[in-house]
C-alpha positions as CSV (number, residue, x, y, z in Angstrom):
1,M,109.9,118.1,107.0
2,K,112.7,120.6,107.6
3,V,115.1,118.6,105.5
4,F,112.7,118.8,102.5
5,F,112.8,122.6,102.5
6,K,116.5,123.0,103.4
7,N,118.0,120.5,101.0
8,S,117.2,121.3,97.3
9,N,118.6,118.0,96.0
10,F,116.3,116.0,98.4
11,R,113.4,118.3,97.5
12,L,113.8,117.5,93.8
13,F,114.3,113.8,94.4
14,A,111.4,113.5,96.8
15,T,109.1,115.3,94.4
16,G,110.2,112.8,91.7
17,S,109.4,110.0,94.1
18,F,106.0,111.5,94.8
19,L,105.2,111.7,91.1
20,S,106.4,108.2,90.6
21,S,104.1,107.0,93.4
22,A,101.2,108.9,91.8
23,G,102.0,107.2,88.5
24,D,101.9,103.8,90.1
25,V,98.2,104.3,91.0
26,L,96.8,107.1,88.9
27,F,95.4,104.8,86.2
28,Y,94.4,102.0,88.5
29,L,90.9,103.0,89.4
30,A,90.2,104.1,85.8
31,F,91.2,100.7,84.6
32,M,89.0,99.1,87.3
33,T,86.1,101.3,86.1
34,Y,86.7,100.3,82.5
35,A,86.7,96.6,83.4
36,S,83.5,97.0,85.5
37,N,81.6,97.8,82.3
38,L,82.5,94.6,80.6
39,K,80.0,91.7,80.4
40,N,82.2,89.3,82.5
41,Y,83.4,92.1,84.9
42,S,84.3,89.6,87.7
43,L,86.9,87.9,85.5
44,A,88.3,91.3,84.2
45,I,88.7,92.8,87.7
46,S,90.3,89.5,88.9
47,L,92.9,89.7,86.1
48,I,93.7,93.3,87.1
49,A,94.0,92.3,90.7
50,I,96.4,89.5,89.7
51,S,98.5,91.8,87.6
52,E,98.9,94.1,90.6
53,A,99.6,91.3,93.0
54,I,102.3,89.1,91.3
55,P,105.0,91.8,91.0
56,K,105.0,91.9,94.9
57,F,106.9,88.6,94.7
58,F,109.8,90.4,93.1
59,T,110.3,93.0,96.0
60,L,113.2,91.1,97.6
61,F,115.0,90.6,94.3
62,G,114.3,94.2,93.4
63,G,115.9,95.4,96.6
64,Y,118.9,93.1,96.1
65,L,119.4,94.2,92.5
66,A,119.1,97.9,93.7
67,D,121.9,97.3,96.2
68,K,124.1,95.8,93.5
69,T,123.5,98.7,91.1
70,R,126.4,101.1,90.8
71,D,124.9,104.0,88.9
72,K,121.6,104.2,90.8
73,F,120.5,107.6,89.4
74,K,120.9,106.5,85.8
75,S,118.9,103.3,86.6
76,I,116.0,105.0,88.3
77,F,115.8,107.5,85.4
78,N,115.8,104.7,82.9
79,L,113.0,102.9,84.8
80,A,110.9,106.0,84.9
81,L,111.4,106.4,81.2
82,V,110.4,102.8,80.4
83,R,107.2,103.2,82.5
84,C,106.4,106.4,80.7
85,I,106.7,104.5,77.4
86,L,104.5,101.7,78.7
87,Y,101.6,104.0,79.6
88,T,102.0,106.0,76.3
89,I,101.4,102.7,74.5
90,V,98.4,102.1,76.7
91,G,97.0,105.5,75.8
92,L,97.5,104.8,72.1
93,L,95.8,101.4,72.4
94,L,92.8,103.0,74.0
95,T,92.4,105.2,70.9
96,T,92.2,102.2,68.6
97,K,89.2,100.0,67.8
98,M,90.7,96.9,69.6
99,S,88.1,94.7,71.3
100,D,87.5,95.3,75.0
101,W,88.9,92.0,76.2
102,N,92.1,92.4,74.1
103,L,92.5,95.9,75.6
104,V,92.1,94.5,79.1
105,M,94.7,91.9,78.5
106,C,97.2,94.3,76.9
107,I,96.7,96.9,79.7
108,A,97.0,94.3,82.4
109,L,100.3,93.2,80.8
110,A,101.6,96.8,80.7
111,N,100.5,97.3,84.3
112,F,102.3,94.0,85.3
113,I,105.6,95.1,83.6
114,S,105.4,98.6,85.1
115,D,104.8,97.3,88.6
116,T,107.6,94.8,88.3
117,F,110.0,97.6,87.3
118,G,108.5,99.6,90.2
119,T,109.9,97.0,92.7
120,Y,113.4,97.7,91.4
121,S,112.8,101.5,91.4
122,S,111.5,101.4,95.0
123,G,114.6,99.5,96.0
124,L,116.8,102.3,94.6
125,V,115.1,105.0,96.6
126,T,116.5,104.1,100.1
127,P,120.2,104.1,99.1
128,L,119.7,107.3,97.1
129,I,118.1,109.1,100.0
130,V,121.2,108.1,102.1
131,A,123.5,109.4,99.3
132,I,121.6,112.7,99.2
133,L,121.1,113.3,102.9
134,G,123.6,111.2,104.7
135,K,122.9,108.6,107.4
136,E,122.3,111.2,110.1
137,N,119.3,112.8,108.2
138,Y,118.0,109.6,106.6
139,A,115.4,108.8,109.3
140,E,113.8,112.2,109.0
141,G,114.0,112.3,105.2
142,S,112.7,108.8,104.7
143,G,109.9,109.2,107.1
144,F,108.7,112.4,105.4
145,A,109.1,110.8,101.9
146,N,107.2,107.6,102.9
147,G,104.3,109.5,104.6
148,M,104.0,111.9,101.7
149,S,104.1,109.1,99.1
150,Q,101.2,107.3,100.9
151,T,99.2,110.6,100.9
152,I,100.1,111.3,97.2
153,S,99.1,107.8,96.2
154,M,95.8,108.1,98.0
155,L,95.1,111.5,96.3
156,A,96.2,110.2,92.9
157,R,93.7,107.3,93.0
158,F,91.0,109.8,93.8
159,A,92.2,112.2,91.1
160,G,92.4,109.5,88.5
161,A,88.8,108.4,89.1
162,S,87.6,112.0,89.2
163,M,89.3,112.9,85.9
164,L,87.1,110.3,84.2
165,L,84.2,112.7,84.6
166,F,85.6,115.1,82.0
167,M,88.3,113.2,80.1
168,S,88.7,109.9,78.2
169,Y,90.6,106.8,79.4
170,S,93.3,107.4,76.8
171,S,93.9,111.0,78.0
172,L,94.3,109.7,81.5
173,A,96.8,107.1,80.4
174,F,98.9,109.9,78.7
175,I,98.8,111.9,81.9
176,N,99.9,108.8,83.8
177,A,102.8,108.5,81.4
178,A,103.7,112.2,81.9
179,T,104.0,111.7,85.7
180,F,106.8,109.1,85.1
181,L,108.5,111.3,82.5
182,I,108.6,114.3,84.9
183,A,109.8,112.1,87.7
184,G,112.6,110.8,85.5
185,I,113.7,114.3,84.6
186,L,113.8,115.3,88.3
187,F,115.8,112.1,89.1
188,A,118.3,113.0,86.3
189,L,118.7,116.6,87.5
190,V,119.6,115.4,91.0
191,G,121.8,112.7,89.5
192,K,124.0,115.4,87.9
193,R,124.5,117.1,91.3
194,V,125.1,114.0,93.4
195,N,127.8,111.5,92.5
196,T,126.9,108.0,93.6
197,Q,128.9,106.0,91.1
198,K,131.9,105.7,93.5
199,L,130.0,104.8,96.6
200,P,131.3,101.6,98.1
201,L,129.0,98.6,98.1
202,P,127.7,97.5,101.5
203,K,129.3,94.4,103.0
204,S,126.3,92.2,102.4
205,N,126.3,93.1,98.7
206,K,129.4,91.0,98.2
207,L,127.3,88.0,98.7
208,N,125.2,86.5,95.9
209,F,121.4,86.7,96.0
210,F,120.8,83.4,97.8
211,Q,123.7,84.0,100.2
212,T,122.2,87.4,101.1
213,L,118.8,85.8,101.5
214,K,120.2,83.1,103.8
215,T,122.1,85.6,105.9
216,S,119.0,87.8,106.3
217,F,116.8,84.9,107.3
218,K,119.3,83.8,110.0
219,Q,119.2,87.3,111.4
220,V,115.4,87.2,111.6
221,K,115.4,83.7,113.1
222,K,117.7,84.6,115.9
223,Q,115.2,86.9,117.4
224,N,112.6,85.3,119.7
225,N,109.1,85.3,118.2
226,L,110.1,87.6,115.3
227,L,109.7,84.9,112.7
228,T,106.4,83.8,114.3
229,M,105.1,87.4,114.2
230,I,106.1,87.8,110.6
231,S,104.2,84.6,109.8
232,I,101.1,86.0,111.5
233,L,101.4,89.3,109.5
234,V,101.7,87.3,106.3
235,L,98.3,85.8,107.0
236,L,96.8,89.2,107.9
237,N,98.2,90.8,104.7
238,A,96.7,87.9,102.7
239,V,93.3,88.9,104.0
240,L,93.8,92.6,103.4
241,A,95.1,92.0,99.9
242,V,91.9,90.3,98.7
243,L,89.3,92.5,100.5
244,I,89.7,95.4,98.0
245,P,89.3,93.3,94.9
246,L,86.3,91.6,96.4
247,F,84.8,95.0,97.3
248,T,85.2,96.2,93.7
249,I,83.3,93.2,92.5
250,I,80.5,93.7,95.1
251,L,80.3,97.3,94.1
252,A,80.0,96.4,90.4
253,T,77.3,93.8,91.3
254,H,75.2,96.4,93.3
255,K,75.6,99.5,91.2
256,Q,72.0,100.5,91.8
257,T,72.2,100.6,95.6
258,M,75.8,101.2,96.6
259,L,77.1,103.9,94.3
260,I,77.7,107.5,95.2
261,G,77.5,109.2,91.9
262,S,79.5,107.0,89.6
263,Y,81.4,103.7,90.0
264,S,84.8,105.3,89.7
265,F,83.9,108.1,92.2
266,T,82.6,105.6,94.7
267,L,85.7,103.4,94.3
268,A,87.9,106.5,94.7
269,I,86.1,107.4,98.0
270,G,86.6,103.9,99.2
271,E,90.3,104.0,98.4
272,T,90.6,107.4,100.1
273,I,88.9,106.2,103.3
274,V,91.0,103.0,103.4
275,G,94.2,104.9,102.6
276,G,93.3,107.4,105.4
277,G,93.2,104.5,107.9
278,M,96.6,103.4,106.8
279,I,98.0,107.0,107.1
280,L,96.5,107.6,110.5
281,G,97.8,104.2,111.7
282,S,101.3,105.1,110.5
283,L,101.2,108.6,112.1
284,F,99.5,107.8,115.5
285,G,99.3,104.0,115.9
286,P,102.7,103.5,117.4
287,T,102.2,106.3,119.9
288,I,98.6,105.2,120.9
289,F,99.7,101.5,121.3
290,K,103.2,102.1,122.5
291,K,102.8,99.7,125.4
292,T,100.6,97.2,123.6
293,S,102.3,94.0,122.5
294,V,102.4,93.2,118.8
295,F,100.7,89.9,119.5
296,L,97.7,91.6,121.1
297,L,97.5,94.0,118.2
298,A,97.5,91.1,115.8
299,I,94.5,89.6,117.7
300,Y,92.6,92.8,117.4
301,S,93.5,93.0,113.6
302,S,92.4,89.4,113.0
303,I,89.0,90.1,114.6
304,L,88.6,93.2,112.6
305,A,89.5,91.3,109.4
306,L,86.7,88.8,110.2
307,F,84.2,91.7,110.6
308,A,85.5,93.3,107.4
309,S,84.9,90.1,105.5
310,L,81.4,89.7,107.0
311,S,80.6,93.3,106.0
312,L,80.8,92.4,102.4
313,F,77.6,90.3,102.8
314,I,75.7,93.4,104.1
315,N,76.1,95.4,100.9
316,N,76.2,98.6,102.9
317,L,79.0,100.9,101.6
318,F,79.6,102.8,104.9
319,V,79.8,99.7,107.1
320,I,82.2,98.1,104.6
321,L,84.5,101.1,104.4
322,G,84.4,101.8,108.1
323,T,85.6,98.3,109.0
324,F,88.2,98.4,106.2
325,A,89.6,101.7,107.6
326,L,89.8,100.3,111.1
327,L,91.6,97.2,109.8
328,T,94.2,99.2,107.8
329,F,94.8,101.4,110.8
330,F,95.8,98.4,113.0
331,V,97.8,96.7,110.2
332,A,99.8,99.9,109.6
333,T,100.5,100.1,113.3
334,I,101.7,96.5,113.5
335,S,103.9,97.0,110.4
336,L,105.7,100.0,112.0
337,K,106.2,98.3,115.3
338,M,107.6,95.3,113.4
339,N,110.0,97.6,111.5
340,Q,111.2,99.1,114.9
341,W,111.7,95.6,116.2
342,L,113.6,94.6,113.1
343,I,115.9,97.7,113.1
344,S,116.8,97.2,116.8
345,S,117.5,93.4,116.3
346,V,119.6,92.9,113.2
347,E,123.1,93.9,112.2
348,S,123.3,97.2,110.3
349,S,125.4,95.7,107.5
350,I,122.5,93.6,106.3
351,L,119.6,95.8,107.5
352,G,118.6,96.7,103.9
353,S,118.5,93.1,102.8
354,T,116.7,92.0,105.9
355,A,114.1,94.7,105.5
356,S,113.6,93.6,101.9
357,L,113.2,90.0,103.2
358,L,110.6,91.2,105.7
359,N,108.6,93.1,103.0
360,T,108.7,90.1,100.7
361,L,107.5,87.7,103.3
362,L,104.7,90.1,104.3
363,M,103.5,90.3,100.7
364,A,104.2,86.7,99.7
365,S,100.7,85.4,100.3
366,D,99.0,88.3,98.4
367,P,99.3,86.9,94.8
368,F,98.3,83.4,96.0
369,M,95.2,84.6,97.9
370,T,94.3,87.0,95.1
371,M,94.5,84.3,92.4
372,L,92.7,81.7,94.5
373,L,89.7,83.9,95.4
374,S,89.6,85.6,92.0
375,S,89.4,82.1,90.4
376,I,86.6,81.1,92.7
377,T,84.7,84.3,91.9
378,A,85.2,83.7,88.1
379,I,84.1,80.1,88.3
380,S,81.2,80.5,90.8
381,N,80.3,83.8,92.3
382,V,81.8,86.4,94.7
383,Y,79.9,85.3,97.7
384,I,81.4,81.8,97.6
385,A,84.8,83.5,97.5
386,I,83.9,85.6,100.6
387,S,82.8,82.5,102.4
388,V,86.2,80.9,101.8
389,L,87.8,84.1,103.1
390,L,85.7,83.9,106.3
391,C,86.9,80.3,106.9
392,F,90.5,81.6,106.4
393,N,89.8,84.4,108.9
394,V,88.7,82.0,111.5
395,L,91.8,79.9,111.0
396,V,94.0,83.1,111.3
397,I,92.3,84.0,114.6
398,F,92.9,80.5,116.0
399,L,96.6,80.6,115.0
400,I,97.2,84.1,116.4
401,I,95.6,83.3,119.7
402,T,97.6,80.0,119.9
403,A,100.8,81.9,119.3
404,Y,99.9,84.6,121.8
405,L,99.3,82.0,124.5
406,K,102.6,80.3,123.8
407,N,104.4,83.6,124.0
408,K,102.7,84.4,127.2
409,A,103.6,81.0,128.7
410,L,107.2,81.3,127.7
411,K,107.5,84.8,129.3
412,A,106.0,83.4,132.5
413,N,108.4,80.4,132.2
414,I,105.6,77.9,132.8
415,P,104.3,75.0,130.6
416,L,101.5,76.0,128.1
417,A,99.1,73.5,129.6
418,E,99.4,75.1,133.0
419,S,98.8,78.5,131.5
420,E,95.6,77.4,129.9
421,A,94.3,75.7,132.9
């Protein structure tokens, strides 16, 4: 936090990043609320969830492209400007008499394009923080920026839903566009003070995309059980990715019994509680579970994921949100412990590319699971989709326990069969 107040360039850049993070989510709950009022709301919400999930596939390429970019400040400014234009168009469309479903399709497309550009923008942030602060202050600055971005995103979701109480959807879209515009201006101001155009490209950047991917994968594979743990986290993230969309559909189905005030306000409370679990896990999880193995934490998380899925059948808002918050706490803890493992295990010359690979792998299953369960919901009903998720949860628990026992047997240097006996 000290570096935020001492370094004016970082203060401006971090504020721009916070506004950009707010812009990523400010209109999200409002869009969900708009979709929940349509006749076939399950399909509409599913389309939104898919438009949010697919861009995550591009995280690795966005990070690679960011590393290859020479004038990073100019690029991050241009990206903010494009996203500002996209939400300005959304605001204008909402003032027209376009049919509801055409509006949903157009806004989902704009959201998809914005989030895709967002993966590139996010990739630019890390090297720019290094350029502003230097490597010696990067850890402190990045930690502060990431923690604050999570908090700002959580508050922005809540604010976006609350603003609907006294303003129109189009007005909120224009405000969302303004956050990107102001962020872009702040990035441009810092860019004039910090010259990054002559910074040398990292060694790994001399490789093409697939060579970089291959090198990063080899680094991960060298570490015992690291790839296994990543595979487990991929499955856990797949569960977490679909729980929120399914919850929004359950909420829309039981508006008479589950709402606190309005749909958007209830959704905002849910996002705040779940986001709070993620923030608390990031802040305190690694300290609380310092001596607990990642495998054991994964078992706890998989059991919580099963209870979180079961809670959707209960239709009790507080039980659902309570289990969701606990799950996100443990997942955030595992993610940080995994990052620490990664940083201490791979060569510094390809750390950025390997970190991008890790993030991409962790999110790879999100679009697939979201599209699968969203399609099931649209074709049949949400409870069939939840039942499929429960079966997937049981499979995940079995795989994690199997991996844990294999790891325990290897450490003890005895055959697995003997360890199970």
